[in-house]
N, C-alpha and C positions, 0 to 999 in steps of 0.2 A: 506592516500592516498588510494583509493578506486581501486578494481578490476574487471572488468566485469565477470558476473558470466554465463549468457547468450549470452553472445558475442564470435563467434567461434576466430576471431582475436585475442580477448584478447588485442585492443586497447582502452587507456581512452578513458573514456564517456565524451565527451563537454560540457554535462547537465546533472546535478543531479538529482534526482527524484523529488526535485521539479520544476522540467518542466512541470508539470501538469498544474502548475499556469498558464503558459503563451499560452497555447492554449485558442482558441476561447472559452468565457463561454457557457455553455449549460442548458438552462433552462429547469427544468425536473418536473413534476407533483409529489407531496409527493406520492399521490397514488398509482403511478405506480412504486415506488422505487423496488417493487417485482421482476421487471421484466428485474433490473440490473444483469447480469450473466457476471462479471467481467472476462479476461484473464489475467494470468502472461502475462508480457511485457519482463521485465528483474528486475534481482536480482545485487546487487553490495556486495561484502563484504570490510568491512576497515580492511585492512591492520594490522593494528595493535587495539587491543579492547579500546572504548574510558576510560574504568575506570577498578580496580583491581577484581570489581565484575560479569564483564559478560567475558563470555569465547568468543563471537565474537558479532559484530553487522555491521551493512548496512544498504543501501534501497532496497526496490523493488515499482517496478511501473507494475499497472495493468488496461487495457483497457476494456470499452464496445466498440463494433462498431457500435456505434448510425450512423445511415444513413448520418442528413446531418453535424456532426461534431461528432470525436469518442470522449469521455468521458474516463478523466484519473483518476489514482488515487494512489499516493503514499505515503509511510510513512516510517519514520527509524523503526527496526527492534531491538531486542537484544536477542541474546542467552546467558540462566541464569543456575547455579546452579545443585543442585542435586534434582529431574531428571532435566535434562538436558530438557527444554524448550524455544519455541520461544515465545515472548512479543511484544507487539506494543510498541515502547522505549516513546513513548508520542501523546495518541491521539489528542492532540489537536495542535499535528505536522503536521497531516494529510493533504496534499497539492490534490487540485481537482478542474476542470475546472468545475465543477458541481455546479447548485446552484437550490436547491429544491424551490418548488412554491406549495404554502397552493390553496387549494380550490378557494378561493375567487381572486385569482389573485394577490397574495402578498408573495415575495422572502423571505423565511425563514433567521431573523439574523443569520448573523457568528456565534453568541456565542451560537445559539440552533444547526445551523446546523455541527456545531464541532461532535455533538452527536449522527446525523445522520450517516455523515460519519463513523465516529466509528462505527458503528449500521452494517453499509455494512459493513468493514472488517471485524469484526466479524463473521457474516455467510456464509464467505466464507472460503473454505481449503487452507488457504492461507500458514500455516503454513509447512504443508507437501510438498507442492512444493518449497517453498523456501528454506529447508532442503534437497532436492533432489537436486536442482541447485544447494546450495552452498557446496553442499556432508558434510553436518553437520547431525552428530550422535544426535538424538532427542528423548524424550519418546513420544511415538504415540498414546497410549492406548484413550487418551482422544481428542483426532483430531477429528473435522466433519470429 
């Protein structure tokens, strides 16, 4: 059971983080990825951790307000051990409606786009934001 953390009414969400895949596809030039500045949209926390090794887990959604169609990026996160740190649960399962386009006009294949998407996540200050929204105590010295 997930509970919303940035929804002031604390009502259950009818769409999980992966609703990003249901948005219209946005084709974005690979050379312009540095322009993408995602903003936190929503964070969900699992009521019970998925495994005994994690202290908490959940999902987060971030968006970029593109003029024609917003770009959504969602992934599962896990709060681990000592020192407490937030990690991407599995970079291969990050969901987005973003499709990277090479200069030649070809779309980057999915198996390569996974790592480009993970790179976008890693350059964001998502751990601090998720920790604040979900009220998690984490080690902050190595955050962006």
